[in-house]
N, CA, C and O atoms as a GROMACS GRO file, in nm:
protein
  372
    1MET      N    1   0.966  -1.553   1.546
    1MET     CA    2   0.931  -1.411   1.577
    1MET      C    3   0.808  -1.368   1.488
    1MET      O    4   0.706  -1.310   1.526
    2ALA      N    5   0.838  -1.408   1.362
    2ALA     CA    6   0.763  -1.377   1.225
    2ALA      C    7   0.615  -1.396   1.266
    2ALA      O    8   0.536  -1.304   1.244
    3ALA      N    9   0.565  -1.535   1.336
    3ALA     CA   10   0.444  -1.558   1.366
    3ALA      C   11   0.377  -1.466   1.477
    3ALA      O   12   0.261  -1.425   1.470
    4VAL      N   13   0.468  -1.440   1.584
    4VAL     CA   14   0.415  -1.358   1.676
    4VAL      C   15   0.384  -1.228   1.646
    4VAL      O   16   0.309  -1.166   1.721
    5ALA      N   17   0.440  -1.167   1.527
    5ALA     CA   18   0.390  -1.042   1.470
    5ALA      C   19   0.270  -1.047   1.422
    5ALA      O   20   0.229  -0.934   1.396
    6TYR      N   21   0.185  -1.142   1.394
    6TYR     CA   22   0.032  -1.127   1.352
    6TYR      C   23  -0.057  -1.116   1.470
    6TYR      O   24  -0.176  -1.085   1.462
    7ILE      N   25   0.018  -1.151   1.606
    7ILE     CA   26  -0.085  -1.142   1.730
    7ILE      C   27  -0.052  -0.989   1.775
    7ILE      O   28  -0.125  -0.890   1.766
    8LEU      N   29   0.066  -0.999   1.820
    8LEU     CA   30   0.133  -0.850   1.868
    8LEU      C   31   0.237  -0.803   1.765
    8LEU      O   32   0.346  -0.861   1.763
    9PHE      N   33   0.208  -0.693   1.671
    9PHE     CA   34   0.308  -0.673   1.567
    9PHE      C   35   0.423  -0.605   1.609
    9PHE      O   36   0.522  -0.597   1.536
   10PHE      N   37   0.418  -0.554   1.730
   10PHE     CA   38   0.546  -0.473   1.777
   10PHE      C   39   0.646  -0.574   1.872
   10PHE      O   40   0.762  -0.539   1.887
   11ILE      N   41   0.611  -0.665   1.919
   11ILE     CA   42   0.659  -0.760   1.998
   11ILE      C   43   0.835  -0.820   1.946
   11ILE      O   44   0.936  -0.843   2.012
   12PRO      N   45   0.803  -0.828   1.790
   12PRO     CA   46   0.950  -0.879   1.726
   12PRO      C   47   1.056  -0.753   1.729
   12PRO      O   48   1.179  -0.754   1.724
   13LEU      N   49   0.959  -0.640   1.740
   13LEU     CA   50   1.073  -0.523   1.720
   13LEU      C   51   1.151  -0.476   1.839
   13LEU      O   52   1.240  -0.391   1.836
   14LEU      N   53   1.104  -0.544   1.949
   14LEU     CA   54   1.176  -0.501   2.094
   14LEU      C   55   1.285  -0.624   2.081
   14LEU      O   56   1.366  -0.629   2.174
   15THR      N   57   1.296  -0.702   2.003
   15THR     CA   58   1.401  -0.836   2.039
   15THR      C   59   1.512  -0.825   1.918
   15THR      O   60   1.497  -0.738   1.832
   16ASP      N   61   1.616  -0.907   1.915
   16ASP     CA   62   1.729  -0.905   1.810
   16ASP      C   63   1.682  -0.934   1.688
   16ASP      O   64   1.757  -0.908   1.594
   17ALA      N   65   1.534  -0.999   1.658
   17ALA     CA   66   1.478  -1.025   1.517
   17ALA      C   67   1.435  -0.909   1.458
   17ALA      O   68   1.364  -0.923   1.358
   18LYS      N   69   1.465  -0.778   1.502
   18LYS     CA   70   1.430  -0.651   1.462
   18LYS      C   71   1.512  -0.638   1.303
   18LYS      O   72   1.473  -0.569   1.209
   19ASP      N   73   1.615  -0.714   1.306
   19ASP     CA   74   1.723  -0.677   1.202
   19ASP      C   75   1.695  -0.773   1.076
   19ASP      O   76   1.752  -0.755   0.970
   20ASP      N   77   1.608  -0.869   1.095
   20ASP     CA   78   1.590  -0.987   1.012
   20ASP      C   79   1.478  -0.932   0.898
   20ASP      O   80   1.370  -0.889   0.938
   21ALA      N   81   1.505  -0.936   0.775
   21ALA     CA   82   1.438  -0.878   0.683
   21ALA      C   83   1.303  -0.971   0.665
   21ALA      O   84   1.203  -0.920   0.615
   22PHE      N   85   1.304  -1.090   0.701
   22PHE     CA   86   1.187  -1.203   0.714
   22PHE      C   87   1.076  -1.160   0.802
   22PHE      O   88   0.957  -1.166   0.770
   23VAL      N   89   1.134  -1.108   0.938
   23VAL     CA   90   1.060  -1.075   1.050
   23VAL      C   91   0.981  -0.941   1.016
   23VAL      O   92   0.863  -0.924   1.046
   24LYS      N   93   1.069  -0.839   0.945
   24LYS     CA   94   1.008  -0.725   0.953
   24LYS      C   95   0.930  -0.715   0.850
   24LYS      O   96   0.865  -0.611   0.848
   25TYR      N   97   0.907  -0.819   0.724
   25TYR     CA   98   0.791  -0.827   0.650
   25TYR      C   99   0.687  -0.859   0.715
   25TYR      O  100   0.581  -0.802   0.686
   26HIS      N  101   0.691  -0.965   0.824
   26HIS     CA  102   0.548  -1.021   0.867
   26HIS      C  103   0.511  -0.893   0.977
   26HIS      O  104   0.395  -0.854   0.994
   27VAL      N  105   0.606  -0.847   1.036
   27VAL     CA  106   0.556  -0.719   1.110
   27VAL      C  107   0.487  -0.606   1.039
   27VAL      O  108   0.405  -0.533   1.095
   28LYS      N  109   0.520  -0.593   0.924
   28LYS     CA  110   0.429  -0.497   0.833
   28LYS      C  111   0.300  -0.535   0.801
   28LYS      O  112   0.207  -0.455   0.787
   29GLN      N  113   0.290  -0.684   0.786
   29GLN     CA  114   0.176  -0.739   0.746
   29GLN      C  115   0.085  -0.734   0.888
   29GLN      O  116  -0.035  -0.706   0.896
   30GLY      N  117   0.161  -0.764   0.981
   30GLY     CA  118   0.073  -0.761   1.118
   30GLY      C  119   0.019  -0.611   1.147
   30GLY      O  120  -0.096  -0.587   1.183
   31LEU      N  121   0.124  -0.510   1.125
   31LEU     CA  122   0.073  -0.373   1.144
   31LEU      C  123  -0.057  -0.338   1.072
   31LEU      O  124  -0.150  -0.282   1.129
   32VAL      N  125  -0.059  -0.374   0.939
   32VAL     CA  126  -0.190  -0.366   0.833
   32VAL      C  127  -0.298  -0.424   0.905
   32VAL      O  128  -0.411  -0.375   0.910
   33LEU      N  129  -0.260  -0.536   0.964
   33LEU     CA  130  -0.392  -0.630   1.022
   33LEU      C  131  -0.446  -0.531   1.134
   33LEU      O  132  -0.564  -0.495   1.146
   34PHE      N  133  -0.331  -0.492   1.217
   34PHE     CA  134  -0.390  -0.394   1.348
   34PHE      C  135  -0.460  -0.285   1.293
   34PHE      O  136  -0.573  -0.269   1.339
   35ILE      N  137  -0.424  -0.208   1.210
   35ILE     CA  138  -0.499  -0.090   1.132
   35ILE      C  139  -0.649  -0.128   1.098
   35ILE      O  140  -0.748  -0.068   1.138
   36VAL      N  141  -0.645  -0.233   1.019
   36VAL     CA  142  -0.761  -0.283   0.968
   36VAL      C  143  -0.862  -0.328   1.109
   36VAL      O  144  -0.983  -0.305   1.114
   37GLU      N  145  -0.810  -0.372   1.180
   37GLU     CA  146  -0.900  -0.396   1.309
   37GLU      C  147  -0.941  -0.282   1.377
   37GLU      O  148  -1.054  -0.276   1.425
   38ILE      N  149  -0.850  -0.180   1.389
   38ILE     CA  150  -0.902  -0.054   1.466
   38ILE      C  151  -1.011  -0.010   1.359
   38ILE      O  152  -1.119   0.017   1.412
   39LEU      N  153  -1.007   0.004   1.220
   39LEU     CA  154  -1.088   0.063   1.144
   39LEU      C  155  -1.249  -0.006   1.157
   39LEU      O  156  -1.362   0.039   1.136
   40ILE      N  157  -1.200  -0.129   1.197
   40ILE     CA  158  -1.365  -0.231   1.204
   40ILE      C  159  -1.404  -0.184   1.340
   40ILE      O  160  -1.525  -0.173   1.358
   41TRP      N  161  -1.317  -0.153   1.446
   41TRP     CA  162  -1.392  -0.116   1.584
   41TRP      C  163  -1.436   0.017   1.540
   41TRP      O  164  -1.539   0.041   1.602
   42ILE      N  165  -1.404   0.124   1.455
   42ILE     CA  166  -1.452   0.233   1.443
   42ILE      C  167  -1.594   0.236   1.396
   42ILE      O  168  -1.688   0.292   1.453
   43ILE      N  169  -1.596   0.160   1.275
   43ILE     CA  170  -1.693   0.121   1.188
   43ILE      C  171  -1.811   0.069   1.273
   43ILE      O  172  -1.925   0.106   1.245
   44GLY      N  173  -1.787  -0.022   1.386
   44GLY     CA  174  -1.868  -0.089   1.454
   44GLY      C  175  -1.919  -0.014   1.554
   44GLY      O  176  -2.024  -0.052   1.605
   45SER      N  177  -1.852   0.110   1.604
   45SER     CA  178  -1.903   0.195   1.711
   45SER      C  179  -1.995   0.310   1.639
   45SER      O  180  -2.055   0.390   1.711
   46ILE      N  181  -2.008   0.318   1.489
   46ILE     CA  182  -2.072   0.404   1.420
   46ILE      C  183  -2.206   0.346   1.385
   46ILE      O  184  -2.306   0.418   1.378
   47LEU      N  185  -2.208   0.212   1.361
   47LEU     CA  186  -2.324   0.164   1.301
   47LEU      C  187  -2.429   0.132   1.405
   47LEU      O  188  -2.406   0.099   1.522
   48PRO      N  189  -2.548   0.145   1.349
   48PRO     CA  190  -2.674   0.097   1.468
   48PRO      C  191  -2.663  -0.020   1.514
   48PRO      O  192  -2.599  -0.102   1.448
   49TRP      N  193  -2.712  -0.052   1.616
   49TRP     CA  194  -2.690  -0.177   1.677
   49TRP      C  195  -2.752  -0.291   1.615
   49TRP      O  196  -2.730  -0.401   1.666
   50GLY      N  197  -2.824  -0.285   1.517
   50GLY     CA  198  -2.875  -0.384   1.448
   50GLY      C  199  -2.794  -0.432   1.345
   50GLY      O  200  -2.823  -0.540   1.295
   51LEU      N  201  -2.677  -0.356   1.298
   51LEU     CA  202  -2.593  -0.393   1.192
   51LEU      C  203  -2.457  -0.433   1.231
   51LEU      O  204  -2.358  -0.407   1.163
   52HIS      N  205  -2.456  -0.501   1.350
   52HIS     CA  206  -2.330  -0.521   1.407
   52HIS      C  207  -2.268  -0.672   1.355
   52HIS      O  208  -2.161  -0.725   1.380
   53VAL      N  209  -2.377  -0.715   1.276
   53VAL     CA  210  -2.349  -0.835   1.204
   53VAL      C  211  -2.226  -0.816   1.107
   53VAL      O  212  -2.144  -0.906   1.088
   54ILE      N  213  -2.219  -0.705   1.054
   54ILE     CA  214  -2.135  -0.665   0.955
   54ILE      C  215  -1.989  -0.661   1.013
   54ILE      O  216  -1.890  -0.699   0.950
   55THR      N  217  -1.988  -0.616   1.127
   55THR     CA  218  -1.861  -0.579   1.198
   55THR      C  219  -1.820  -0.722   1.249
   55THR      O  220  -1.698  -0.743   1.254
   56GLN      N  221  -1.889  -0.806   1.279
   56GLN     CA  222  -1.853  -0.951   1.306
   56GLN      C  223  -1.807  -1.034   1.192
   56GLN      O  224  -1.720  -1.119   1.204
   57LEU      N  225  -1.877  -1.003   1.064
   57LEU     CA  226  -1.824  -1.067   0.974
   57LEU      C  227  -1.682  -1.026   0.926
   57LEU      O  228  -1.596  -1.105   0.887
   58LEU      N  229  -1.669  -0.883   0.935
   58LEU     CA  230  -1.524  -0.856   0.920
   58LEU      C  231  -1.432  -0.875   0.996
   58LEU      O  232  -1.315  -0.882   0.958
   59ASN      N  233  -1.476  -0.889   1.137
   59ASN     CA  234  -1.390  -0.964   1.242
   59ASN      C  235  -1.360  -1.121   1.208
   59ASN      O  236  -1.253  -1.165   1.249
   60LEU      N  237  -1.433  -1.196   1.146
   60LEU     CA  238  -1.428  -1.296   1.108
   60LEU      C  239  -1.316  -1.323   1.001
   60LEU      O  240  -1.242  -1.422   1.002
   61GLY      N  241  -1.315  -1.223   0.910
   61GLY     CA  242  -1.241  -1.206   0.789
   61GLY      C  243  -1.072  -1.189   0.861
   61GLY      O  244  -0.974  -1.260   0.835
   62VAL      N  245  -1.078  -1.085   0.944
   62VAL     CA  246  -0.942  -1.036   0.989
   62VAL      C  247  -0.899  -1.175   1.060
   62VAL      O  248  -0.791  -1.225   1.027
   63PHE      N  249  -0.980  -1.237   1.157
   63PHE     CA  250  -0.922  -1.367   1.198
   63PHE      C  251  -0.869  -1.489   1.122
   63PHE      O  252  -0.783  -1.570   1.156
   64ILE      N  253  -0.944  -1.482   1.004
   64ILE     CA  254  -0.873  -1.559   0.886
   64ILE      C  255  -0.751  -1.534   0.844
   64ILE      O  256  -0.658  -1.613   0.832
   65LEU      N  257  -0.756  -1.380   0.815
   65LEU     CA  258  -0.607  -1.349   0.773
   65LEU      C  259  -0.512  -1.353   0.888
   65LEU      O  260  -0.397  -1.384   0.855
   66ILE      N  261  -0.529  -1.332   0.998
   66ILE     CA  262  -0.422  -1.354   1.084
   66ILE      C  263  -0.377  -1.538   1.084
   66ILE      O  264  -0.261  -1.579   1.089
   67ILE      N  265  -0.477  -1.608   1.078
   67ILE     CA  266  -0.446  -1.746   1.059
   67ILE      C  267  -0.351  -1.772   0.956
   67ILE      O  268  -0.244  -1.829   0.978
   68LEU      N  269  -0.396  -1.719   0.814
   68LEU     CA  270  -0.307  -1.720   0.681
   68LEU      C  271  -0.168  -1.683   0.706
   68LEU      O  272  -0.067  -1.736   0.660
   69GLY      N  273  -0.177  -1.583   0.787
   69GLY     CA  274  -0.022  -1.488   0.804
   69GLY      C  275   0.054  -1.588   0.878
   69GLY      O  276   0.157  -1.641   0.838
   70ILE      N  277  -0.011  -1.613   1.001
   70ILE     CA  278   0.071  -1.692   1.073
   70ILE      C  279   0.131  -1.842   1.011
   70ILE      O  280   0.239  -1.896   1.036
   71MET      N  281   0.038  -1.880   0.937
   71MET     CA  282   0.075  -2.011   0.863
   71MET      C  283   0.202  -1.988   0.722
   71MET      O  284   0.282  -2.071   0.679
   72ASN      N  285   0.183  -1.873   0.687
   72ASN     CA  286   0.280  -1.816   0.603
   72ASN      C  287   0.419  -1.808   0.660
   72ASN      O  288   0.517  -1.856   0.602
   73ALA      N  289   0.426  -1.734   0.802
   73ALA     CA  290   0.552  -1.708   0.859
   73ALA      C  291   0.604  -1.866   0.910
   73ALA      O  292   0.725  -1.886   0.919
   74ILE      N  293   0.523  -1.955   0.937
   74ILE     CA  294   0.586  -2.070   1.019
   74ILE      C  295   0.639  -2.159   0.869
   74ILE      O  296   0.742  -2.227   0.868
   75LYS      N  297   0.555  -2.144   0.755
   75LYS     CA  298   0.655  -2.204   0.622
   75LYS      C  299   0.761  -2.136   0.595
   75LYS      O  300   0.842  -2.199   0.527
   76GLY      N  301   0.790  -2.028   0.625
   76GLY     CA  302   0.891  -1.957   0.592
   76GLY      C  303   0.857  -1.872   0.435
   76GLY      O  304   0.945  -1.861   0.349
   77GLU      N  305   0.745  -1.826   0.419
   77GLU     CA  306   0.691  -1.780   0.286
   77GLU      C  307   0.678  -1.625   0.315
   77GLU      O  308   0.651  -1.579   0.426
   78LYS      N  309   0.702  -1.547   0.198
   78LYS     CA  310   0.681  -1.397   0.234
   78LYS      C  311   0.566  -1.380   0.142
   78LYS      O  312   0.578  -1.309   0.042
   79LYS      N  313   0.457  -1.438   0.170
   79LYS     CA  314   0.328  -1.380   0.062
   79LYS      C  315   0.250  -1.291   0.146
   79LYS      O  316   0.237  -1.302   0.268
   80PRO      N  317   0.197  -1.198   0.064
   80PRO     CA  318   0.121  -1.093   0.114
   80PRO      C  319  -0.032  -1.131   0.145
   80PRO      O  320  -0.094  -1.195   0.059
   81LEU      N  321  -0.086  -1.100   0.250
   81LEU     CA  322  -0.219  -1.144   0.261
   81LEU      C  323  -0.332  -1.101   0.147
   81LEU      O  324  -0.318  -1.017   0.058
   82PRO      N  325  -0.433  -1.173   0.173
   82PRO     CA  326  -0.511  -1.143   0.056
   82PRO      C  327  -0.573  -0.983   0.088
   82PRO      O  328  -0.587  -0.951   0.206
   83LEU      N  329  -0.602  -0.902  -0.002
   83LEU     CA  330  -0.674  -0.796   0.001
   83LEU      C  331  -0.604  -0.670   0.056
   83LEU      O  332  -0.614  -0.556   0.011
   84ILE      N  333  -0.535  -0.710   0.159
   84ILE     CA  334  -0.485  -0.588   0.254
   84ILE      C  335  -0.316  -0.608   0.236
   84ILE      O  336  -0.240  -0.517   0.269
   85GLY      N  337  -0.274  -0.715   0.190
   85GLY     CA  338  -0.129  -0.712   0.225
   85GLY      C  339  -0.019  -0.634   0.137
   85GLY      O  340   0.101  -0.633   0.166
   86GLN      N  341  -0.075  -0.570   0.028
   86GLN     CA  342   0.017  -0.471  -0.037
   86GLN      C  343   0.037  -0.341   0.023
   86GLN      O  344   0.116  -0.253  -0.012
   87PHE      N  345  -0.053  -0.342   0.129
   87PHE     CA  346  -0.041  -0.199   0.206
   87PHE      C  347   0.076  -0.193   0.269
   87PHE      O  348   0.135  -0.085   0.269
   88GLY      N  349   0.139  -0.315   0.342
   88GLY     CA  350   0.232  -0.338   0.416
   88GLY      C  351   0.355  -0.283   0.368
   88GLY      O  352   0.433  -0.237   0.452
   89ASP      N  353   0.391  -0.281   0.220
   89ASP     CA  354   0.522  -0.201   0.166
   89ASP      C  355   0.512  -0.081   0.163
   89ASP      O  356   0.597  -0.031   0.090
   90GLN      N  357   0.439  -0.005   0.215
   90GLN     CA  358   0.413   0.143   0.243
   90GLN      C  359   0.510   0.186   0.368
   90GLN      O  360   0.569   0.294   0.376
   91PHE      N  361   0.515   0.058   0.484
   91PHE     CA  362   0.579   0.114   0.605
   91PHE      C  363   0.723   0.106   0.580
   91PHE      O  364   0.768   0.017   0.509
   92LYS      N  365   0.799   0.196   0.635
   92LYS     CA  366   0.920   0.181   0.669
   92LYS      C  367   0.975   0.130   0.794
   92LYS      O  368   1.008   0.213   0.879
   93ILE      N  369   0.987   0.034   0.814
   93ILE     CA  370   1.049  -0.038   0.956
   93ILE      C  371   1.190  -0.056   0.949
   93ILE      O  372   1.251  -0.107   1.043
   0.00000   0.00000   0.00000
């Protein structure tokens, strides 16, 4: 369930895994990634058409962070994601 949190962060909250501290940690990391994806989408809709390379690079970065998060969850590690992981501690789930 911890690895699923990086694809659809709310799915583990609908199961019995919601009581597991390890799963909650990765749900928070997945939620931060979801918020970053929304911000990138907003930035992409504001930028002129010629600058969409920037949003493509940011989307690639998010994809890499998703892969890192899934790998951490599979290994059983509670490592914050680079650059944005510390914001996950702000959420109370």
